[in-house]
MMTF fields as JSON, N, C-alpha, C and O atoms, coordinates in Angstrom:
{
  "mmtfVersion": "1.0.0",
  "mmtfProducer": "UNKNOWN",
  "numBonds": 187,
  "numAtoms": 188,
  "numGroups": 47,
  "numChains": 1,
  "numModels": 1,
  "chainsPerModel": [1],
  "groupsPerChain": [47],
  "chainIdList": ["A"],
  "bondAtomList": [4, 2, 8, 6, 12, 10, 16, 14, 20, 18, 24, 22, 28, 26, 32, 30, 36, 34, 40, 38, 44, 42, 48, 46, 52, 50, 56, 54, 60, 58, 64, 62, 68, 66, 72, 70, 76, 74, 80, 78, 84, 82, 88, 86, 92, 90, 96, 94, 100, 98, 104, 102, 108, 106, 112, 110, 116, 114, 120, 118, 124, 122, 128, 126, 132, 130, 136, 134, 140, 138, 144, 142, 148, 146, 152, 150, 156, 154, 160, 158, 164, 162, 168, 166, 172, 170, 176, 174, 180, 178, 184, 182],
  "bondOrderList": [1, 1, 1, 1, 1, 1, 1, 1, 1, 1, 1, 1, 1, 1, 1, 1, 1, 1, 1, 1, 1, 1, 1, 1, 1, 1, 1, 1, 1, 1, 1, 1, 1, 1, 1, 1, 1, 1, 1, 1, 1, 1, 1, 1, 1, 1],
  "groupList": [{"groupName": "UNK", "atomNameList": ["N", "CA", "C", "O"], "elementList": ["N", "C", "C", "O"], "formalChargeList": [0, 0, 0, 0], "bondAtomList": [1, 0, 2, 1, 3, 2], "bondOrderList": [1, 1, 2], "singleLetterCode": "X", "chemCompType": "L-PEPTIDE LINKING"}],
  "groupTypeList": [0, 0, 0, 0, 0, 0, 0, 0, 0, 0, 0, 0, 0, 0, 0, 0, 0, 0, 0, 0, 0, 0, 0, 0, 0, 0, 0, 0, 0, 0, 0, 0, 0, 0, 0, 0, 0, 0, 0, 0, 0, 0, 0, 0, 0, 0, 0],
  "groupIdList": [1, 2, 3, 4, 5, 6, 7, 8, 9, 10, 11, 12, 13, 14, 15, 16, 17, 18, 19, 20, 21, 22, 23, 24, 25, 26, 27, 28, 29, 30, 31, 32, 33, 34, 35, 36, 37, 38, 39, 40, 41, 42, 43, 44, 45, 46, 47],
  "secStructList": [7, 7, 2, 2, 2, 2, 2, 2, 2, 2, 2, 2, 2, 2, 2, 2, 2, 2, 2, 2, 2, 2, 2, 2, 2, 6, 7, 4, 4, 4, 2, 2, 2, 2, 2, 2, 2, 2, 2, 2, 2, 2, 1, 7, 7, 7, 7],
  "xCoordList": [21.721, 22.868, 23.849, 24.242, 24.224, 25.134, 26.579, 26.913, 27.429, 28.836, 29.556, 30.455, 29.16, 29.801, 29.459, 30.28, 28.277, 27.909, 28.764, 29.235, 28.959, 29.8, 31.231, 31.853, 31.757, 33.113, 33.234, 34.234, 32.231, 32.242, 32.222, 32.938, 31.402, 31.338, 32.653, 33.091, 33.283, 34.579, 35.63, 36.472, 35.6, 36.542, 36.358, 37.34, 35.13, 34.851, 35.299, 35.856, 35.064, 35.486, 37.013, 37.555, 37.701, 39.165, 39.714, 40.683, 39.112, 39.534, 39.315, 40.167, 38.184, 37.895, 38.894, 39.342, 39.247, 40.236, 41.597, 42.287, 41.992, 43.273, 43.316, 44.3, 42.267, 42.231, 42.221, 42.804, 41.571, 41.583, 42.97, 43.367, 43.708, 45.075, 45.98, 46.8, 45.839, 46.644, 46.322, 47.228, 45.036, 44.644, 45.232, 45.721, 45.19, 45.729, 47.232, 47.741, 47.945, 49.403, 49.875, 50.899, 49.157, 49.577, 48.843, 48.908, 48.156, 47.441, 48.433, 49.409, 48.208, 49.135, 49.291, 50.335, 48.297, 48.386, 49.414, 49.955, 49.69, 50.631, 52.008, 52.897, 52.207, 53.442, 54.671, 55.641, 54.652, 55.822, 56.147, 57.309, 55.136, 55.383, 55.971, 56.892, 55.443, 55.947, 57.34, 58.16, 57.617, 58.963, 59.975, 61.083, 59.61, 60.499, 60.763, 61.893, 59.755, 59.914, 60.818, 61.631, 60.677, 61.522, 62.969, 63.877, 63.191, 64.547, 65.211, 66.428, 64.429, 65.004, 65.677, 66.599, 65.231, 65.837, 67.259, 68.136, 67.484, 68.785, 69.769, 70.979, 69.263, 70.14, 70.714, 70.073, 71.951, 72.574, 72.015, 71.695, 71.904, 71.396, 72.574, 73.231, 72.86, 74.013, 73.709, 74.502, 72.614, 72.266, 73.047, 72.882],
  "yCoordList": [-45.363, -45.932, -44.8, -44.041, -44.701, -43.669, -44.056, -45.241, -43.07, -43.333, -44.012, -44.827, -43.676, -44.294, -45.775, -46.556, -46.169, -47.58, -48.338, -49.441, -47.745, -48.363, -48.506, -49.552, -47.462, -47.516, -48.617, -49.333, -48.741, -49.79, -51.18, -52.072, -51.368, -52.665, -53.001, -54.151, -52.014, -52.231, -52.583, -53.446, -51.944, -52.25, -53.672, -54.386, -54.089, -55.455, -56.465, -57.507, -56.168, -57.069, -57.167, -58.252, -56.05, -56.067, -56.857, -57.601, -56.708, -57.459, -58.955, -59.768, -59.312, -60.725, -61.299, -62.435, -60.537, -60.996, -61.165, -62.151, -60.227, -60.319, -61.548, -62.287, -61.774, -62.94, -64.243, -65.237, -64.247, -65.422, -65.735, -66.899, -64.719, -64.92, -65.409, -66.302, -64.837, -65.28, -66.725, -67.516, -67.08, -68.461, -69.404, -70.48, -69.012, -69.846, -70.026, -71.135, -68.949, -69.012, -69.849, -70.525, -69.816, -70.541, -71.86, -72.459, -72.31, -73.577, -74.733, -74.78, -75.662, -76.787, -77.636, -78.26, -77.676, -78.479, -77.922, -78.672, -76.634, -76.012, -75.798, -75.276, -76.181, -75.885, -76.461, -75.736, -77.738, -78.364, -77.73, -77.44, -77.517, -76.946, -75.541, -75.203, -74.724, -73.363, -73.334, -72.492, -74.243, -74.314, -74.754, -74.219, -75.722, -76.158, -75.023, -74.851, -74.265, -73.139, -72.065, -71.463, -71.83, -70.849, -71.286, -70.467, -72.584, -73.104, -73.141, -72.985, -73.346, -73.462, -72.164, -72.191, -71.053, -69.768, -69.688, -69.087, -70.29, -70.206, -71.269, -71.113, -72.338, -73.4, -73.042, -72.383, -73.504, -73.259, -74.218, -75.365, -73.748, -74.56, -74.944, -74.062, -76.245, -76.71, -76.991, -77.649, -76.525, -76.824, -75.976, -76.095],
  "zCoordList": [167.353, 168.025, 168.343, 167.457, 169.573, 170.046, 169.727, 169.71, 169.477, 169.151, 170.32, 170.111, 171.541, 172.701, 172.825, 173.308, 172.403, 172.388, 171.377, 171.654, 170.213, 169.184, 169.689, 169.504, 170.324, 170.878, 171.928, 171.976, 172.748, 173.77, 173.161, 173.617, 172.127, 171.453, 170.758, 170.787, 170.137, 169.496, 170.541, 170.295, 171.682, 172.749, 173.252, 173.457, 173.452, 173.901, 172.847, 173.19, 171.574, 170.493, 170.429, 170.217, 170.608, 170.583, 171.77, 171.619, 172.935, 174.108, 173.896, 174.256, 173.317, 173.047, 172.043, 172.203, 171.02, 170.04, 170.698, 170.438, 171.543, 172.245, 173.137, 173.125, 173.905, 174.788, 173.985, 174.417, 172.833, 171.975, 171.453, 171.409, 171.059, 170.571, 171.69, 171.478, 172.872, 174.017, 174.36, 174.624, 174.358, 174.639, 173.595, 173.94, 172.324, 171.249, 171.413, 171.258, 171.724, 171.811, 172.997, 172.901, 174.093, 175.289, 175.475, 176.548, 174.459, 174.525, 174.65, 173.901, 175.576, 175.75, 174.487, 174.302, 173.631, 172.416, 171.434, 170.621, 171.496, 170.568, 171.179, 170.506, 172.422, 173.131, 172.43, 172.205, 172.083, 171.477, 170.128, 169.842, 169.304, 167.984, 168.075, 167.331, 168.981, 169.119, 169.742, 169.376, 170.678, 171.244, 170.193, 170.143, 169.35, 168.27, 167.283, 166.828, 166.955, 166.042, 166.651, 165.95, 167.938, 168.608, 168.685, 168.547, 168.906, 168.963, 167.598, 167.499, 166.54, 165.198, 164.757, 163.943, 165.28, 164.934, 165.493, 164.874, 166.655, 167.307, 166.822, 166.985, 166.234, 165.763, 164.39, 163.571, 164.174, 162.877, 161.848, 162.158, 160.646, 159.547, 158.66, 158.107, 158.509, 157.753, 156.286, 155.612, 155.792, 154.396, 153.447, 152.233]
}
C-alpha cells in the first residue's frame, strides 16, 4: 500500500465525516431544537 493511497483514503474519510456533520446540523428534524438552544444563550435566566 502506497502512502499516497492512504493519504487519499484519509482525505475522503475526512470529507465524508465533514459532510455528515453538516447534514446532521442542517437537518430539518433538528431545526427547532437547535434554534431553541441558540436562543437560550441570549435570554436571561431568572433562576
